[in-house]
Steps between C-alpha positions, in 0.01 A plus 500: 500500500648832398520771762199725501686811389650319199154369414354848497781639286471216252125509478498877461682466168178394333248693708212611279301812573124452483219726386124486510495399136712187543321177423789252477525200728735515796737205561587407855848656498357835391243485781777434751712789370210744512393387847849541643549842342168635627469341842504770769609264777798393292593862434484579870717200581748620238512837676563324830789311340636830368488646852704207629748556219534862611562381857776274370665788314478719811656230720806510272513880505488493880862381499614831351617790719239761582557874447300773671535876486374759745461878487362696794469877551410656835375842603528566872509766769624482859784316660686317226845350443723731297663268247789741456602529867312200637357723770138526604359845417163671483435598136302436186648235271451357152701184450486155342660161455543272202663168428475148361546166673540151356517163670528138394479174693820302456372197686170434672465128545441452123151643542530691171601191302233285660239771443580486128464122498174529694365750246607274214307210652200724558508619140524144367210394723296789363576393142395146592166632629458692177569187295262296714221751446571489127479120507167518681365735235616266223327205668182701548495602134570142390216377723260758361611426144443125539166558668385717211619241246306232685185711519530581129512132407212415733298780341579364153378158612183654644435690173559188293274297725222760471540508121483122475191494721339770285565284194349206683186707571464576130548133418246391758244744361541347154463151645187614684352624174528150349381336820825331604521674840242629741438861600623413851839394365528828311418694817768304689764601245381862510533498877848361457581786258383757757725336758796506260443869423502571873822302541649692208409829667657388826815389314512840329469677836777284648722585201429871539583485872828319426584763237422784741717339768796480261442854375505629857823311568654678201355841596386549143333834424280357223375148580252496212770463235688231695516142375756227554684271267412133521832310513553144389518330839680168514314179561535421873570138407828615342618691806708349778427598858829618659633326807406661832852511641638640175248782496567583865879499454477735203249723678728544802780609268298731279196644677543853637321435830776257598773738388328782687501296822870420448579868445312579820733265688799689358333826600452384859857366518639839400259672736645292782854587386411871502356471852814327624721754326349780705672354808835569337693827561467751218819650356437825313693776325381862503621814321395856587544840339380806697516879493314802643451874465375790714444875461696550824819336379803723448716450196824339620682713246425817699812686607328625815217255596383741773416752229395289196473673166495204258186335370472125571279345229320172570681294228830603653373406847393156375841450342689613811290291744524164324515191716566147372480176691534129427412256776466129544279359770360182648146457631478211744151379595499444874138496607194585293223357717550157340361625168762331283458168682126521453542569129730198470243278672224628272719444193561140607125447530449653157762267351341196659160606370646544150618138505152392605354711222716324240406160637132594505521632143649171382239299691214703355650474153533122529141465622379721217691302237391175661136609476536610139675175416214304654248719318669455163501121538135505594425734209681265262298203623185707465599597147565139401163401642337790311665390175378147549152627587497717189606210277234275650239774464592539133455127445171504691376794296590336170324184611189697607509686169508175303212360708301819441550477125351149490221590740631304802553812716291805565604859442516554873742210541716650226486840673606344830798337331593833342474676838732246656746557216501877543530464877800269451658756265452779754645283776802420285559870429481587871730213595753597231526862613522398865791272420675766289455751784674280756772401253576865421536577870739209558704599195510860620624384840767302315629819341333487160327795338123499483394380156191306397656374178 
């Protein structure tokens, strides 16, 4: 099974824009493409994955040094420190400070590195959720597509059955005219025709509901012009049911829900490493540049500072009062109300729960595949029984038809044989689509693309 993102990129190469005037039939792959491109939940999940990608990028940038600048200007009156003489005087003052400071963590218990790895695991888990949602949409579209195909065939059978019964009514009327059948027999066939027309209407309604369900899955703006392509589905007798263990082994390797649970374990492992790293001393490097200015400062270039005559512009003050500093320091956690220890304990619990989540995901997946495998075997047996029933019904109908031609069977007996034949056909159609549905799911779990051909 290709990753979800690759699927979307590949499928988008042949995306076809629709309009209200379109009347062409949609194949299954086109339905899947359109559904995935227009599903709001999938778009929101894609945005969530993008947010996690941004978090990953930020976790890498957090290793860089920071740089902050500050400018502050003060207006004051009263007792203030004279920056020229460093004496406290009563006066009005206009002064300010400016500078930049930068710091970088040289070592902090590898919390930065582990934070990056934690963000990577979180981003991968988010992509797995996105792929899983895409897979669910594909399965939903495939289910709706198969259901509509089934309802279309059942409707065709109902229409054919009503047409044949209508022809039988006409034939019975002609036989009544020559006295070969009674009026009661004609009324029986007419009643049967009314019943078949009702069944045809119900089949039409079921087909319309199935079509509406698929249209809503696709979020189509114009359902009236929508119709699907009828693929050439393989004979179930030619298909081989995959082995249960083989399907499960492939599903564990390929399905995104398993990968997502594995990424969550990695996330919790790195979360625990980050929590432990916060117990480590932090070694940091800091650089500082600082200067100041004041309207009370005396230009140091004055010949007689007690009687200043020179102007002292602010840019010159900033240049003269520069201060630079580089420092290295060590922060040692001594006591923080047991917060770090609590975080470590919580991270251990989260890691243990992540392992349980992976195990539970595998258990649920196995049970799901096991159920589908049992269903597909039962559906195959049902299909074989339906094929046999249909063949026997065809033979019974031909026999009843021959008896009717020589006058050994009544029209009602012939109609009953025909009804059993049509019922067997409908049962075979239902059994065939049920088997194909379960087979497609098992093949999808095995990593194969959804395709009805």
